[in-house]
C-alpha positions in Angstrom: 65.3 63.5 36.3 67.5 65.2 38.9 70.6 64.6 36.7 69.0 66.5 33.9 68.1 69.4 36.2 71.6 69.5 37.6 73.0 69.5 34.1 70.8 72.3 33.0 71.7 74.3 36.2 75.4 74.1 35.1 74.6 75.8 31.9 72.6 78.6 33.4 74.7 81.3 35.0 74.3 81.0 38.7 74.4 84.8 39.0 71.7 85.2 36.4 69.5 82.7 38.1 70.0 84.5 41.5 69.2 87.9 39.8 66.0 86.6 38.3 64.9 85.0 41.5 65.7 88.2 43.5 63.8 90.3 41.1 60.7 88.0 41.2 60.7 87.9 45.0 61.3 91.6 45.5 58.9 92.9 42.9 56.1 90.3 42.9 56.6 88.1 46.0 53.4 89.2 47.9 51.2 89.1 44.8 52.5 86.0 42.9 54.7 83.9 45.2 52.7 84.0 48.4 52.1 80.2 48.5 55.6 78.9 47.5 59.1 79.1 48.8 61.3 79.9 45.8 64.7 78.2 45.7 67.5 78.6 43.1 66.8 75.4 41.2 65.5 74.7 37.8 62.3 73.1 39.1 61.6 76.0 41.4 62.3 78.6 38.7 59.7 76.9 36.5 57.2 77.2 39.3 58.1 80.8 39.9 57.7 81.6 36.1 54.3 79.9 36.1 53.2 81.8 39.2 54.3 85.1 37.8 52.5 84.5 34.5 49.3 83.3 36.3 48.9 85.8 39.2 50.9 88.8 38.1 50.4 91.9 35.9 52.1 92.4 32.6 55.5 93.2 34.1 55.3 90.0 36.1 54.3 88.0 33.0 57.3 89.4 31.2 59.6 88.4 34.0 58.1 84.9 34.0 58.7 84.7 30.2 62.3 85.9 30.7 62.8 83.1 33.3 61.3 80.5 30.9 63.6 81.8 28.1 66.7 81.4 30.3 65.6 77.9 31.2 64.9 77.0 27.6 68.4 78.2 26.5 69.9 75.9 29.1 67.9 72.8 28.0 
């Protein structure tokens, strides 16, 4: 399983992943990510996307969908 995640991480631009993570934490950290510690990994990004879509407003939901789309492109 870890090999698959590492392989997917190689295909996702590290800069793009950092940008999405920073946007999620800065814009929606207190509302959506209060109970997790986001890390720049595929597994963590999946959790972040789920949290954004579950606890956030429409803008958070859209960012969560964007994160999921980036992860799907890498798979």
